N, C-alpha and C positions, 0 to 999 in steps of 0.2 A: 370292692371297687364299687363306687356309683357311676364313674365315666370312665370309658373306653375308648383308645383311637381305633379306626378300622377304615380300610378300603374294602368296595367290591368289585372284584377284578380291575384293579390299579383305579379305579374310581372313587374318590373321596365323597362324592354327593348322596350321603346315604339316604338323605330325605324322598330322593328321585326314587327312589328303588321298595319302599318300603313305608308302611302307615304303622303307627305305635299309638295306643292306650293302654288304661292301666287294666286291664283286662286280656289282651290279645296285642299280638301284633300280625300281620298281615306283611308279609316279604316274597321279594322276586324270586322265582326258582332256580336252580342252578349254583345256589353258592358253594364253597367248602362245610364240612362238616365243622370245620376249625370254627370258622369264623361264626355258623350258627350260634356252637357252644358259646361263643363271647355274647350275642346279643342277648341268648337265656340269662347269662352269669348278671348281667347289668339290667337288663331292663325286668325281669325276673316275673315274664310271665309267656303262654305258652306260643310260639310261633308255627301261624300257616303259611305255606310257600303255595305260591298259585302265582299266576299270572292273570292280567287283567284285558280282554279284547286282544289276547293270544300275544300280550307287550309285556316286557319285565319293569317297565316304569310305573310299579303298582302305586308308587306316590304321586305319584302326579295326578292318578284318575281317581283316587280313592282319600276320605277325610272321614273324623267320626269324634266319637267319646264313649263313654261304658256305657252308654244306650242303643249306638247304633253305627253302624260303617254305611256311608253313602258313596255311590257307586256309580258309574255310568248305566244308562239301559241296557245300552251296545255290550255289555258284558254279557260273553257266552253262556246257556245255560248250563254247561259242563262244570266251567270253573263256581258259577251259583252252586251248586250245587256241590261241589270239592267244600269248598267255605265252610257251608253251612252244614256236611258231614263232618266237619273236623270242627266244628265249634260243641257239638254236638257229642265227639268223642270227648275231647275236653269238659265235657259239663259247664259250658261257657254260654250266659245267657244274654246273649248279643247280637240285633239283627242286621244283615247283612242287607242294605236297603237300595235297590236302583232308583234312578231321579230321575225320570224325562224331562232332560234340558238342553237345549242347541249345545250348551258350555258342558264340557265332560272334564274340564283339567280341575276335578273339585281340590284335590292336593295343592293345587296353587291357587283355591280362589277362594278356601275357607281354613277359618280358623278358629279351634274351637278347644273346650274342656268341658268338663262335667258341669260347668255352671250358666255358660254361655257359649256365642259362637258367635263371631264375626264373618261374614259374608261381601263378598266382592261387591261394588256400588253394579258391576257388569249383570247382576240377574235382577231379576224382577223379582215386585214386590210378592207375586203369587207365587213365585219361585222360592222366596226367604220365609213364607210362610210355611211352604212345605218340606223345607227346612227344620226347620223350629219344630214341626209338627214331628219328625220323622227322627229329630235329637232330642226332643224332651226339653231344650234350656230357649232361655230368651237370644233371639236373633236379632244382628244389627246389620243392617246395609252400611258400607263405607270404602276408605280407601285407607293406605297405612304410607307416611312419606310421599306420597302423589300415584303411589304403586297401585292398582286395582289387582295387582297377586298379594292378597293377604296372608294368605298361604307359603308362599315364595321369603316372603319376607318378615316374618314371625314363627315363634315356636313360644306353642302355650301348653303347660300342663295343668294340673291341680293342688301345685305345689310354687310355681312361678310361670316366668317368661322370658323371654328377647326375643330384639327388632333389630330394624334396619335401624342404623346408625344418623339416619334423616331424618328418622322420627322426630316430631314436635313435641315442647313439652307439653303442648296441650292432649294428641295426643294420647301421650304416656300417660297422661292423668285417666283419659276418658278406656284406655287400653285396661286401666288398672280398676276401675268400677266397675266396668263390662265381664272382668273376667274372674274378679276378688284375689287377684295376687300381685303383690310386686311385678313389675314389667323395668326393665332394663335395656342400655341402649347396646350392640354387642355383633361382631363380628366373627365368623370361623374358616379355615382352612385359608390362615394367611392371610385375612383381610376382607373375603366374600362377605359383602354384605347382604344377599337373600342367605340367612340363616336356617331357615325352613328348607331350603337346599342340601342343608350340610348334615344334618343328624338327626337321628331316632331318637327318640326323647318321650319318658314317661312319669310320673311321681315317683319311680324306685330308683329311675338312672335317666344314663346317656351316654351313646357309640355316638362319635363326631369324628368327620371326616381326618382322615389321616396326617392330611398337611396343617392342621389346627396347631397352634403354638401355645405354650405355656402359658403367658399373660391371657390369651384367648381361653383357656382353660377353665383359668381362676374365676373367671368372668362368667362365664358360661354355668361354671358351681356357683357362683355367686347367684346368680338371673335366678337360676331353675330349680333353687333351694338345698342342696348340697353341703352350701358349708354352714360349719358352727352346728 
């Protein structure tokens, strides 16, 4: 299966609690083993259970690609050590990089795949350059559908993308060019336009919030390259 419906302790906002790449998924601590098994089955990469700054909203704070995952510099040393130890155990070549910024909700503010990243216009040019260096891809600053929280309103993988329904044609073309994939409009969890908060996706599969409807699932599968 490329797609599964799931909830985390009755919350359908999966993207709030984790960050998925093509190498690893960072996921909040304390989920039932059955839910972790579903995630392993659909995303097909190792899971690392963690907190960030003692919080379970890992997906709000962290964002990355196959090269690195950016976390706030406030991350606790023991959290960083635990993640890095797990990466070594799984033999995964990926860096966890704390970024010094007054902004910390990197999951909400960054959209990335292995070709490029779009970062919120709220980041300074210097911060955007640092993000470019960490992720190892071209970085642009901008907004999507009038929102600064570009990570909340979109999901981009190496196979496709889905964004807020208010995204303009010009923005869609720009996103396609930037990320090198087709990008579609869509919603999840029965009409929620902030798709980044509703799912965990990589090139291998996608876990969507439990409220996501059949028509939404078809659109998400198409957008993320799992149909045909």
